[in-house]
C-alpha positions as CSV (number, residue, x, y, z in Angstrom):
1,X,94.3,92.7,91.1
2,X,95.9,90.0,88.9
3,X,98.6,92.5,87.9
4,X,99.4,93.3,91.5
5,X,99.9,89.6,92.3
6,X,102.0,89.1,89.2
7,X,104.1,92.1,90.0
8,X,104.6,90.8,93.6
9,X,105.7,87.5,92.2
10,X,108.3,89.2,90.0
11,X,109.5,91.3,93.0
12,X,109.7,88.2,95.2
13,X,111.8,86.3,92.7
14,X,114.1,89.3,92.3
15,X,114.5,89.5,96.1
16,X,115.4,85.8,96.2
17,X,118.0,86.3,93.5
18,X,119.4,89.3,95.3
19,X,119.5,87.5,98.8
20,X,121.1,84.4,97.4
21,X,123.8,85.4,94.8
22,X,124.9,81.8,94.4
23,X,121.8,81.3,92.3
24,X,123.8,83.1,89.6
25,X,126.0,80.0,89.3
26,X,123.1,77.5,88.8
27,X,120.9,76.4,86.0
28,X,118.0,74.0,86.2
29,X,114.3,74.0,87.1
30,X,112.0,73.0,89.9
31,X,108.5,71.7,89.0
32,X,105.9,72.0,91.7
33,X,102.2,71.1,92.3
34,X,99.7,71.9,95.0
35,X,96.7,69.7,95.1
36,X,93.3,71.5,94.8
37,X,92.5,71.2,98.5
38,X,96.0,72.1,99.7
39,X,97.1,75.7,100.3
40,X,100.7,74.7,100.0
41,X,102.9,72.6,97.8
42,X,102.1,68.9,97.6
43,X,105.2,67.8,95.6
44,X,108.3,69.2,94.0
45,X,110.8,67.8,91.5
46,X,114.3,69.4,91.4
47,X,115.9,69.1,88.0
48,X,119.5,70.2,88.9
49,X,122.8,68.5,89.1
50,X,123.5,66.6,92.3
51,X,126.2,69.1,93.2
52,X,123.9,72.1,92.7
53,X,121.2,70.3,94.8
54,X,123.7,69.9,97.6
55,X,124.7,73.6,97.4
56,X,121.1,74.6,97.7
57,X,120.5,72.4,100.7
58,X,123.6,73.4,102.6
59,X,123.2,77.1,102.0
60,X,119.5,77.3,103.0
61,X,118.4,78.4,99.6
62,X,116.3,75.2,99.1
63,X,114.1,76.1,102.0
64,X,113.8,79.7,100.9
65,X,112.7,78.5,97.4
66,X,110.1,76.2,98.9
67,X,108.8,79.0,101.2
68,X,108.6,81.3,98.2
69,X,106.8,78.8,96.0
70,X,104.3,78.1,98.9
71,X,103.6,81.8,99.1
72,X,103.1,82.2,95.4
73,X,100.7,79.3,95.2
74,X,98.8,80.6,98.3
75,X,98.5,84.1,96.9
76,X,97.2,82.9,93.5
77,X,94.7,80.6,95.2
78,X,93.5,83.3,97.5
79,X,93.0,85.8,94.7
80,X,91.5,83.1,92.4
81,X,94.1,83.7,89.7
82,X,94.6,80.7,87.4
83,X,96.7,78.8,86.9
84,X,97.6,78.5,90.5
85,X,98.4,74.8,91.3
86,X,101.2,73.8,89.0
87,X,104.3,75.4,87.7
88,X,108.0,75.4,87.0
89,X,110.6,77.7,88.5
90,X,113.3,78.2,85.9
91,X,116.8,79.0,87.1
92,X,119.2,80.1,84.5
93,X,122.5,81.7,85.7
94,X,120.7,84.0,88.1
95,X,117.6,84.6,86.1
96,X,114.5,83.3,87.8
97,X,111.1,82.9,86.2
98,X,108.0,81.0,87.3
99,X,106.1,79.4,84.4
100,X,102.6,78.6,85.6
101,X,101.2,75.4,84.0
102,X,97.5,74.4,83.5
103,X,96.1,71.9,86.1
104,X,97.0,68.3,85.4
105,X,100.0,69.2,83.2
106,X,102.3,66.9,85.3
107,X,100.8,63.8,87.0
108,X,101.9,63.3,90.7
109,X,103.7,60.2,89.5
110,X,106.1,62.5,87.7
111,X,107.4,63.7,91.1
112,X,108.3,60.2,92.5
113,X,112.0,59.7,92.9
114,X,112.8,63.3,92.2
115,X,115.8,64.8,93.9
């Protein structure tokens, strides 16, 4: 079952990349956390240039990324796959990868004032 969820994650990232070709022009990462009692994201920190951040907002990609991350967290929690609360979406010229982090890797204070 874990492999099915992991394969679905990879397919979802590939679909996002395919649906939003402008991701091929961007590099950066988005760290995210969902508190233990929350089925969706609690906080995100966007580590991209200000210009790239604006492109994501204006094109609708930012909301698509947030929806995808919510879905990935929810699927992992539902299937009890760990880690499932914290991660980092790496964007490197069109390559997308979610690196799941162990719980407590990034304190919530690390998300304050993030763009």
